[in-house]
PDB file with SEQRES, HELIX, SHEET and CRYST1 records, atoms N, CA, C and O in Angstrom:
SEQRES   1 A   68  UNK UNK UNK UNK UNK UNK UNK UNK UNK UNK UNK UNK UNK          
SEQRES   2 A   68  UNK UNK UNK UNK UNK UNK UNK UNK UNK UNK UNK UNK UNK          
SEQRES   3 A   68  UNK UNK UNK UNK UNK UNK UNK UNK UNK UNK UNK UNK UNK          
SEQRES   4 A   68  UNK UNK UNK UNK UNK UNK UNK UNK UNK UNK UNK UNK UNK          
SEQRES   5 A   68  UNK UNK UNK UNK UNK UNK UNK UNK UNK UNK UNK UNK UNK          
SEQRES   6 A   68  UNK UNK UNK                                                  
HELIX    1 AA1 UNK A    2  UNK A    9  1                                   8    
HELIX    2 AA2 UNK A   37  UNK A   41  1                                   5    
SHEET    1 AA1 3 UNK A  14  UNK A  17  0                                        
SHEET    2 AA1 3 UNK A  23  UNK A  27 -1                                        
SHEET    3 AA1 3 UNK A  30  UNK A  35 -1                                        
SHEET    1 AA2 2 UNK A  53  UNK A  58  0                                        
SHEET    2 AA2 2 UNK A  61  UNK A  66 -1                                        
CRYST1    1.000    1.000    1.000  90.00  90.00  90.00 P 1           1          
ATOM      1  N   UNK A   1      19.917  63.677  57.885  1.00  0.00           N  
ATOM      2  CA  UNK A   1      19.242  63.264  59.092  1.00  0.00           C  
ATOM      3  C   UNK A   1      19.419  64.319  60.200  1.00  0.00           C  
ATOM      4  O   UNK A   1      18.486  64.611  60.949  1.00  0.00           O  
ATOM      5  N   UNK A   2      20.621  64.878  60.288  1.00  0.00           N  
ATOM      6  CA  UNK A   2      20.879  65.867  61.330  1.00  0.00           C  
ATOM      7  C   UNK A   2      20.032  67.117  61.130  1.00  0.00           C  
ATOM      8  O   UNK A   2      19.472  67.648  62.089  1.00  0.00           O  
ATOM      9  N   UNK A   3      19.935  67.588  59.888  1.00  0.00           N  
ATOM     10  CA  UNK A   3      19.139  68.799  59.613  1.00  0.00           C  
ATOM     11  C   UNK A   3      17.669  68.565  59.932  1.00  0.00           C  
ATOM     12  O   UNK A   3      17.006  69.445  60.482  1.00  0.00           O  
ATOM     13  N   UNK A   4      17.158  67.393  59.593  1.00  0.00           N  
ATOM     14  CA  UNK A   4      15.756  67.069  59.896  1.00  0.00           C  
ATOM     15  C   UNK A   4      15.534  67.035  61.404  1.00  0.00           C  
ATOM     16  O   UNK A   4      14.540  67.568  61.899  1.00  0.00           O  
ATOM     17  N   UNK A   5      16.456  66.409  62.138  1.00  0.00           N  
ATOM     18  CA  UNK A   5      16.324  66.308  63.586  1.00  0.00           C  
ATOM     19  C   UNK A   5      16.400  67.673  64.259  1.00  0.00           C  
ATOM     20  O   UNK A   5      15.619  67.964  65.165  1.00  0.00           O  
ATOM     21  N   UNK A   6      17.331  68.504  63.824  1.00  0.00           N  
ATOM     22  CA  UNK A   6      17.469  69.839  64.411  1.00  0.00           C  
ATOM     23  C   UNK A   6      16.223  70.676  64.144  1.00  0.00           C  
ATOM     24  O   UNK A   6      15.750  71.393  65.026  1.00  0.00           O  
ATOM     25  N   UNK A   7      15.690  70.581  62.917  1.00  0.00           N  
ATOM     26  CA  UNK A   7      14.503  71.379  62.591  1.00  0.00           C  
ATOM     27  C   UNK A   7      13.267  70.880  63.324  1.00  0.00           C  
ATOM     28  O   UNK A   7      12.300  71.622  63.498  1.00  0.00           O  
ATOM     29  N   UNK A   8      13.300  69.621  63.756  1.00  0.00           N  
ATOM     30  CA  UNK A   8      12.154  69.073  64.488  1.00  0.00           C  
ATOM     31  C   UNK A   8      12.162  69.511  65.954  1.00  0.00           C  
ATOM     32  O   UNK A   8      11.104  69.725  66.547  1.00  0.00           O  
ATOM     33  N   UNK A   9      13.342  69.643  66.528  1.00  0.00           N  
ATOM     34  CA  UNK A   9      13.428  69.948  67.963  1.00  0.00           C  
ATOM     35  C   UNK A   9      13.656  71.423  68.266  1.00  0.00           C  
ATOM     36  O   UNK A   9      13.598  71.827  69.427  1.00  0.00           O  
ATOM     37  N   UNK A  10      13.915  72.233  67.246  1.00  0.00           N  
ATOM     38  CA  UNK A  10      14.126  73.674  67.436  1.00  0.00           C  
ATOM     39  C   UNK A  10      13.308  74.428  66.383  1.00  0.00           C  
ATOM     40  O   UNK A  10      12.773  73.805  65.467  1.00  0.00           O  
ATOM     41  N   UNK A  11      13.203  75.740  66.495  1.00  0.00           N  
ATOM     42  CA  UNK A  11      12.494  76.506  65.466  1.00  0.00           C  
ATOM     43  C   UNK A  11      13.339  76.754  64.210  1.00  0.00           C  
ATOM     44  O   UNK A  11      12.902  77.455  63.298  1.00  0.00           O  
ATOM     45  N   UNK A  12      14.543  76.180  64.163  1.00  0.00           N  
ATOM     46  CA  UNK A  12      15.438  76.391  63.020  1.00  0.00           C  
ATOM     47  C   UNK A  12      14.943  75.655  61.774  1.00  0.00           C  
ATOM     48  O   UNK A  12      14.200  74.677  61.861  1.00  0.00           O  
ATOM     49  N   UNK A  13      15.367  76.144  60.638  1.00  0.00           N  
ATOM     50  CA  UNK A  13      15.128  75.485  59.358  1.00  0.00           C  
ATOM     51  C   UNK A  13      16.434  74.805  58.969  1.00  0.00           C  
ATOM     52  O   UNK A  13      17.497  75.421  59.053  1.00  0.00           O  
ATOM     53  N   UNK A  14      16.372  73.544  58.544  1.00  0.00           N  
ATOM     54  CA  UNK A  14      17.581  72.820  58.161  1.00  0.00           C  
ATOM     55  C   UNK A  14      17.776  72.850  56.655  1.00  0.00           C  
ATOM     56  O   UNK A  14      16.863  72.532  55.893  1.00  0.00           O  
ATOM     57  N   UNK A  15      18.970  73.235  56.234  1.00  0.00           N  
ATOM     58  CA  UNK A  15      19.307  73.265  54.806  1.00  0.00           C  
ATOM     59  C   UNK A  15      20.502  72.355  54.598  1.00  0.00           C  
ATOM     60  O   UNK A  15      21.529  72.501  55.261  1.00  0.00           O  
ATOM     61  N   UNK A  16      20.361  71.407  53.665  1.00  0.00           N  
ATOM     62  CA  UNK A  16      21.415  70.441  53.391  1.00  0.00           C  
ATOM     63  C   UNK A  16      21.816  70.552  51.922  1.00  0.00           C  
ATOM     64  O   UNK A  16      20.962  70.573  51.035  1.00  0.00           O  
ATOM     65  N   UNK A  17      23.130  70.624  51.674  1.00  0.00           N  
ATOM     66  CA  UNK A  17      23.663  70.608  50.314  1.00  0.00           C  
ATOM     67  C   UNK A  17      24.515  69.357  50.195  1.00  0.00           C  
ATOM     68  O   UNK A  17      25.512  69.212  50.902  1.00  0.00           O  
ATOM     69  N   UNK A  18      24.127  68.456  49.307  1.00  0.00           N  
ATOM     70  CA  UNK A  18      24.863  67.207  49.146  1.00  0.00           C  
ATOM     71  C   UNK A  18      26.063  67.394  48.226  1.00  0.00           C  
ATOM     72  O   UNK A  18      26.228  68.450  47.615  1.00  0.00           O  
ATOM     73  N   UNK A  19      26.896  66.364  48.132  1.00  0.00           N  
ATOM     74  CA  UNK A  19      28.057  66.415  47.243  1.00  0.00           C  
ATOM     75  C   UNK A  19      27.647  66.547  45.785  1.00  0.00           C  
ATOM     76  O   UNK A  19      28.428  67.027  44.964  1.00  0.00           O  
ATOM     77  N   UNK A  20      26.440  66.129  45.457  1.00  0.00           N  
ATOM     78  CA  UNK A  20      25.947  66.240  44.078  1.00  0.00           C  
ATOM     79  C   UNK A  20      25.259  67.577  43.829  1.00  0.00           C  
ATOM     80  O   UNK A  20      24.681  67.782  42.762  1.00  0.00           O  
ATOM     81  N   UNK A  21      25.312  68.495  44.803  1.00  0.00           N  
ATOM     82  CA  UNK A  21      24.738  69.840  44.738  1.00  0.00           C  
ATOM     83  C   UNK A  21      23.224  69.860  44.896  1.00  0.00           C  
ATOM     84  O   UNK A  21      22.601  70.899  44.677  1.00  0.00           O  
ATOM     85  N   UNK A  22      22.625  68.747  45.269  1.00  0.00           N  
ATOM     86  CA  UNK A  22      21.199  68.738  45.579  1.00  0.00           C  
ATOM     87  C   UNK A  22      20.987  69.472  46.900  1.00  0.00           C  
ATOM     88  O   UNK A  22      21.704  69.233  47.872  1.00  0.00           O  
ATOM     89  N   UNK A  23      20.003  70.363  46.931  1.00  0.00           N  
ATOM     90  CA  UNK A  23      19.704  71.147  48.132  1.00  0.00           C  
ATOM     91  C   UNK A  23      18.362  70.678  48.681  1.00  0.00           C  
ATOM     92  O   UNK A  23      17.377  70.585  47.948  1.00  0.00           O  
ATOM     93  N   UNK A  24      18.337  70.386  49.974  1.00  0.00           N  
ATOM     94  CA  UNK A  24      17.096  69.967  50.634  1.00  0.00           C  
ATOM     95  C   UNK A  24      16.823  70.894  51.806  1.00  0.00           C  
ATOM     96  O   UNK A  24      17.736  71.288  52.532  1.00  0.00           O  
ATOM     97  N   UNK A  25      15.539  71.238  51.982  1.00  0.00           N  
ATOM     98  CA  UNK A  25      15.117  72.142  53.051  1.00  0.00           C  
ATOM     99  C   UNK A  25      14.166  71.388  53.973  1.00  0.00           C  
ATOM    100  O   UNK A  25      13.180  70.802  53.526  1.00  0.00           O  
ATOM    101  N   UNK A  26      14.481  71.413  55.278  1.00  0.00           N  
ATOM    102  CA  UNK A  26      13.651  70.748  56.281  1.00  0.00           C  
ATOM    103  C   UNK A  26      13.058  71.785  57.220  1.00  0.00           C  
ATOM    104  O   UNK A  26      13.726  72.736  57.628  1.00  0.00           O  
ATOM    105  N   UNK A  27      11.777  71.580  57.558  1.00  0.00           N  
ATOM    106  CA  UNK A  27      11.089  72.434  58.528  1.00  0.00           C  
ATOM    107  C   UNK A  27      10.244  71.526  59.402  1.00  0.00           C  
ATOM    108  O   UNK A  27       9.489  70.698  58.892  1.00  0.00           O  
ATOM    109  N   UNK A  28      10.363  71.673  60.699  1.00  0.00           N  
ATOM    110  CA  UNK A  28       9.635  70.841  61.668  1.00  0.00           C  
ATOM    111  C   UNK A  28       9.884  69.352  61.427  1.00  0.00           C  
ATOM    112  O   UNK A  28       8.986  68.532  61.622  1.00  0.00           O  
ATOM    113  N   UNK A  29      11.087  69.006  61.008  1.00  0.00           N  
ATOM    114  CA  UNK A  29      11.463  67.612  60.798  1.00  0.00           C  
ATOM    115  C   UNK A  29      10.983  67.007  59.499  1.00  0.00           C  
ATOM    116  O   UNK A  29      11.146  65.807  59.279  1.00  0.00           O  
ATOM    117  N   UNK A  30      10.392  67.819  58.630  1.00  0.00           N  
ATOM    118  CA  UNK A  30       9.808  67.334  57.379  1.00  0.00           C  
ATOM    119  C   UNK A  30      10.503  67.974  56.181  1.00  0.00           C  
ATOM    120  O   UNK A  30      10.826  69.161  56.203  1.00  0.00           O  
ATOM    121  N   UNK A  31      10.728  67.183  55.141  1.00  0.00           N  
ATOM    122  CA  UNK A  31      11.278  67.711  53.891  1.00  0.00           C  
ATOM    123  C   UNK A  31      10.224  68.589  53.237  1.00  0.00           C  
ATOM    124  O   UNK A  31       9.135  68.115  52.913  1.00  0.00           O  
ATOM    125  N   UNK A  32      10.542  69.879  53.040  1.00  0.00           N  
ATOM    126  CA  UNK A  32       9.571  70.798  52.454  1.00  0.00           C  
ATOM    127  C   UNK A  32       9.978  71.296  51.072  1.00  0.00           C  
ATOM    128  O   UNK A  32       9.151  71.838  50.340  1.00  0.00           O  
ATOM    129  N   UNK A  33      11.255  71.115  50.710  1.00  0.00           N  
ATOM    130  CA  UNK A  33      11.689  71.543  49.384  1.00  0.00           C  
ATOM    131  C   UNK A  33      12.945  70.776  48.987  1.00  0.00           C  
ATOM    132  O   UNK A  33      13.743  70.373  49.834  1.00  0.00           O  
ATOM    133  N   UNK A  34      13.099  70.587  47.693  1.00  0.00           N  
ATOM    134  CA  UNK A  34      14.275  69.917  47.166  1.00  0.00           C  
ATOM    135  C   UNK A  34      14.625  70.541  45.822  1.00  0.00           C  
ATOM    136  O   UNK A  34      13.768  70.678  44.949  1.00  0.00           O  
ATOM    137  N   UNK A  35      15.876  70.912  45.665  1.00  0.00           N  
ATOM    138  CA  UNK A  35      16.354  71.509  44.416  1.00  0.00           C  
ATOM    139  C   UNK A  35      17.363  70.544  43.814  1.00  0.00           C  
ATOM    140  O   UNK A  35      18.362  70.201  44.447  1.00  0.00           O  
ATOM    141  N   UNK A  36      17.098  70.114  42.601  1.00  0.00           N  
ATOM    142  CA  UNK A  36      17.969  69.159  41.926  1.00  0.00           C  
ATOM    143  C   UNK A  36      18.542  69.846  40.692  1.00  0.00           C  
ATOM    144  O   UNK A  36      17.855  69.959  39.677  1.00  0.00           O  
ATOM    145  N   UNK A  37      19.796  70.309  40.764  1.00  0.00           N  
ATOM    146  CA  UNK A  37      20.377  71.108  39.680  1.00  0.00           C  
ATOM    147  C   UNK A  37      20.422  70.396  38.333  1.00  0.00           C  
ATOM    148  O   UNK A  37      20.239  71.035  37.298  1.00  0.00           O  
ATOM    149  N   UNK A  38      20.658  69.101  38.324  1.00  0.00           N  
ATOM    150  CA  UNK A  38      20.735  68.373  37.058  1.00  0.00           C  
ATOM    151  C   UNK A  38      19.433  68.473  36.269  1.00  0.00           C  
ATOM    152  O   UNK A  38      19.445  68.565  35.042  1.00  0.00           O  
ATOM    153  N   UNK A  39      18.324  68.455  36.979  1.00  0.00           N  
ATOM    154  CA  UNK A  39      17.030  68.554  36.294  1.00  0.00           C  
ATOM    155  C   UNK A  39      16.836  69.935  35.684  1.00  0.00           C  
ATOM    156  O   UNK A  39      16.236  70.063  34.616  1.00  0.00           O  
ATOM    157  N   UNK A  40      17.340  70.969  36.354  1.00  0.00           N  
ATOM    158  CA  UNK A  40      17.246  72.311  35.790  1.00  0.00           C  
ATOM    159  C   UNK A  40      18.121  72.425  34.554  1.00  0.00           C  
ATOM    160  O   UNK A  40      17.730  73.050  33.568  1.00  0.00           O  
ATOM    161  N   UNK A  41      19.312  71.819  34.602  1.00  0.00           N  
ATOM    162  CA  UNK A  41      20.210  71.882  33.455  1.00  0.00           C  
ATOM    163  C   UNK A  41      19.596  71.219  32.234  1.00  0.00           C  
ATOM    164  O   UNK A  41      19.829  71.655  31.107  1.00  0.00           O  
ATOM    165  N   UNK A  42      18.828  70.190  32.444  1.00  0.00           N  
ATOM    166  CA  UNK A  42      18.170  69.497  31.335  1.00  0.00           C  
ATOM    167  C   UNK A  42      16.873  70.178  30.921  1.00  0.00           C  
ATOM    168  O   UNK A  42      16.247  69.789  29.935  1.00  0.00           O  
ATOM    169  N   UNK A  43      16.476  71.189  31.673  1.00  0.00           N  
ATOM    170  CA  UNK A  43      15.234  71.889  31.349  1.00  0.00           C  
ATOM    171  C   UNK A  43      14.013  71.146  31.841  1.00  0.00           C  
ATOM    172  O   UNK A  43      12.889  71.470  31.459  1.00  0.00           O  
ATOM    173  N   UNK A  44      14.222  70.153  32.684  1.00  0.00           N  
ATOM    174  CA  UNK A  44      13.113  69.378  33.248  1.00  0.00           C  
ATOM    175  C   UNK A  44      13.210  69.366  34.761  1.00  0.00           C  
ATOM    176  O   UNK A  44      14.286  69.572  35.321  1.00  0.00           O  
ATOM    177  N   UNK A  45      12.116  69.131  35.405  1.00  0.00           N  
ATOM    178  CA  UNK A  45      12.106  68.953  36.845  1.00  0.00           C  
ATOM    179  C   UNK A  45      10.972  67.997  37.192  1.00  0.00           C  
ATOM    180  O   UNK A  45      10.070  67.769  36.387  1.00  0.00           O  
ATOM    181  N   UNK A  46      11.027  67.449  38.383  1.00  0.00           N  
ATOM    182  CA  UNK A  46      10.037  66.466  38.801  1.00  0.00           C  
ATOM    183  C   UNK A  46       9.531  66.804  40.191  1.00  0.00           C  
ATOM    184  O   UNK A  46      10.208  67.489  40.958  1.00  0.00           O  
ATOM    185  N   UNK A  47       8.366  66.331  40.505  1.00  0.00           N  
ATOM    186  CA  UNK A  47       7.784  66.595  41.813  1.00  0.00           C  
ATOM    187  C   UNK A  47       8.182  65.489  42.784  1.00  0.00           C  
ATOM    188  O   UNK A  47       7.862  64.319  42.577  1.00  0.00           O  
ATOM    189  N   UNK A  48       8.875  65.874  43.832  1.00  0.00           N  
ATOM    190  CA  UNK A  48       9.322  64.924  44.838  1.00  0.00           C  
ATOM    191  C   UNK A  48       8.648  65.150  46.184  1.00  0.00           C  
ATOM    192  O   UNK A  48       8.918  64.419  47.137  1.00  0.00           O  
ATOM    193  N   UNK A  49       7.793  66.128  46.277  1.00  0.00           N  
ATOM    194  CA  UNK A  49       7.135  66.424  47.543  1.00  0.00           C  
ATOM    195  C   UNK A  49       5.784  65.732  47.611  1.00  0.00           C  
ATOM    196  O   UNK A  49       5.060  65.655  46.618  1.00  0.00           O  
ATOM    197  N   UNK A  50       5.455  65.234  48.787  1.00  0.00           N  
ATOM    198  CA  UNK A  50       4.132  64.647  48.969  1.00  0.00           C  
ATOM    199  C   UNK A  50       3.128  65.758  49.258  1.00  0.00           C  
ATOM    200  O   UNK A  50       3.518  66.866  49.625  1.00  0.00           O  
ATOM    201  N   UNK A  51       1.878  65.477  49.101  1.00  0.00           N  
ATOM    202  CA  UNK A  51       0.847  66.468  49.358  1.00  0.00           C  
ATOM    203  C   UNK A  51       0.656  67.403  48.176  1.00  0.00           C  
ATOM    204  O   UNK A  51       1.207  67.182  47.097  1.00  0.00           O  
ATOM    205  N   UNK A  52      -0.131  68.449  48.391  1.00  0.00           N  
ATOM    206  CA  UNK A  52      -0.396  69.389  47.310  1.00  0.00           C  
ATOM    207  C   UNK A  52       0.725  70.419  47.224  1.00  0.00           C  
ATOM    208  O   UNK A  52       1.251  70.878  48.238  1.00  0.00           O  
ATOM    209  N   UNK A  53       1.071  70.763  46.015  1.00  0.00           N  
ATOM    210  CA  UNK A  53       2.117  71.743  45.783  1.00  0.00           C  
ATOM    211  C   UNK A  53       1.886  72.403  44.431  1.00  0.00           C  
ATOM    212  O   UNK A  53       1.099  71.933  43.610  1.00  0.00           O  
ATOM    213  N   UNK A  54       2.587  73.491  44.230  1.00  0.00           N  
ATOM    214  CA  UNK A  54       2.454  74.222  42.975  1.00  0.00           C  
ATOM    215  C   UNK A  54       3.853  74.554  42.460  1.00  0.00           C  
ATOM    216  O   UNK A  54       4.828  74.488  43.208  1.00  0.00           O  
ATOM    217  N   UNK A  55       3.943  74.906  41.201  1.00  0.00           N  
ATOM    218  CA  UNK A  55       5.212  75.288  40.602  1.00  0.00           C  
ATOM    219  C   UNK A  55       5.218  76.789  40.381  1.00  0.00           C  
ATOM    220  O   UNK A  55       4.301  77.340  39.774  1.00  0.00           O  
ATOM    221  N   UNK A  56       6.256  77.447  40.877  1.00  0.00           N  
ATOM    222  CA  UNK A  56       6.452  78.870  40.609  1.00  0.00           C  
ATOM    223  C   UNK A  56       7.670  78.974  39.707  1.00  0.00           C  
ATOM    224  O   UNK A  56       8.709  78.376  39.988  1.00  0.00           O  
ATOM    225  N   UNK A  57       7.547  79.724  38.638  1.00  0.00           N  
ATOM    226  CA  UNK A  57       8.637  79.833  37.682  1.00  0.00           C  
ATOM    227  C   UNK A  57       9.046  81.280  37.505  1.00  0.00           C  
ATOM    228  O   UNK A  57       8.209  82.175  37.383  1.00  0.00           O  
ATOM    229  N   UNK A  58      10.366  81.489  37.494  1.00  0.00           N  
ATOM    230  CA  UNK A  58      10.923  82.814  37.258  1.00  0.00           C  
ATOM    231  C   UNK A  58      12.112  82.647  36.328  1.00  0.00           C  
ATOM    232  O   UNK A  58      13.073  81.952  36.660  1.00  0.00           O  
ATOM    233  N   UNK A  59      12.051  83.271  35.182  1.00  0.00           N  
ATOM    234  CA  UNK A  59      13.111  83.154  34.168  1.00  0.00           C  
ATOM    235  C   UNK A  59      13.319  81.687  33.820  1.00  0.00           C  
ATOM    236  O   UNK A  59      12.388  81.026  33.359  1.00  0.00           O  
ATOM    237  N   UNK A  60      14.519  81.169  34.031  1.00  0.00           N  
ATOM    238  CA  UNK A  60      14.799  79.785  33.657  1.00  0.00           C  
ATOM    239  C   UNK A  60      14.789  78.841  34.855  1.00  0.00           C  
ATOM    240  O   UNK A  60      15.246  77.705  34.735  1.00  0.00           O  
ATOM    241  N   UNK A  61      14.281  79.279  36.007  1.00  0.00           N  
ATOM    242  CA  UNK A  61      14.239  78.442  37.212  1.00  0.00           C  
ATOM    243  C   UNK A  61      12.805  78.130  37.581  1.00  0.00           C  
ATOM    244  O   UNK A  61      11.926  78.987  37.497  1.00  0.00           O  
ATOM    245  N   UNK A  62      12.580  76.899  37.988  1.00  0.00           N  
ATOM    246  CA  UNK A  62      11.271  76.486  38.486  1.00  0.00           C  
ATOM    247  C   UNK A  62      11.438  76.007  39.919  1.00  0.00           C  
ATOM    248  O   UNK A  62      12.389  75.294  40.238  1.00  0.00           O  
ATOM    249  N   UNK A  63      10.511  76.401  40.779  1.00  0.00           N  
ATOM    250  CA  UNK A  63      10.564  76.030  42.187  1.00  0.00           C  
ATOM    251  C   UNK A  63       9.241  75.370  42.550  1.00  0.00           C  
ATOM    252  O   UNK A  63       8.169  75.905  42.271  1.00  0.00           O  
ATOM    253  N   UNK A  64       9.332  74.192  43.180  1.00  0.00           N  
ATOM    254  CA  UNK A  64       8.143  73.527  43.675  1.00  0.00           C  
ATOM    255  C   UNK A  64       7.863  74.038  45.080  1.00  0.00           C  
ATOM    256  O   UNK A  64       8.743  74.013  45.940  1.00  0.00           O  
ATOM    257  N   UNK A  65       6.635  74.504  45.315  1.00  0.00           N  
ATOM    258  CA  UNK A  65       6.260  75.069  46.603  1.00  0.00           C  
ATOM    259  C   UNK A  65       5.137  74.232  47.170  1.00  0.00           C  
ATOM    260  O   UNK A  65       4.118  74.004  46.519  1.00  0.00           O  
ATOM    261  N   UNK A  66       5.339  73.778  48.393  1.00  0.00           N  
ATOM    262  CA  UNK A  66       4.322  72.955  49.043  1.00  0.00           C  
ATOM    263  C   UNK A  66       3.236  73.842  49.607  1.00  0.00           C  
ATOM    264  O   UNK A  66       3.540  74.832  50.272  1.00  0.00           O  
ATOM    265  N   UNK A  67       1.968  73.515  49.359  1.00  0.00           N  
ATOM    266  CA  UNK A  67       0.827  74.239  49.893  1.00  0.00           C  
ATOM    267  C   UNK A  67       0.456  73.647  51.232  1.00  0.00           C  
ATOM    268  O   UNK A  67       0.164  72.454  51.327  1.00  0.00           O  
ATOM    269  N   UNK A  68       0.464  74.472  52.276  1.00  0.00           N  
ATOM    270  CA  UNK A  68       0.083  74.003  53.613  1.00  0.00           C  
ATOM    271  C   UNK A  68      -1.150  74.704  54.089  1.00  0.00           C  
ATOM    272  O   UNK A  68      -1.622  74.440  55.195  1.00  0.00           O  
TER     273      UNK A  68                                                      
END                                                                             
């Protein structure tokens, strides 16, 4: 919540790493990216972002990128 609020009121980007190693990126108060390590370890990933997005893949990592 703090990272989202800070990114909404300032030009900063908020990055949160949870105890489970999930990484979330906030910009302008909105969740714009989420990295879930367990899904990468299993070789699977899921789309958690609303709106249109695409998958960019490099080696064994896949990144969901939101199209704005």
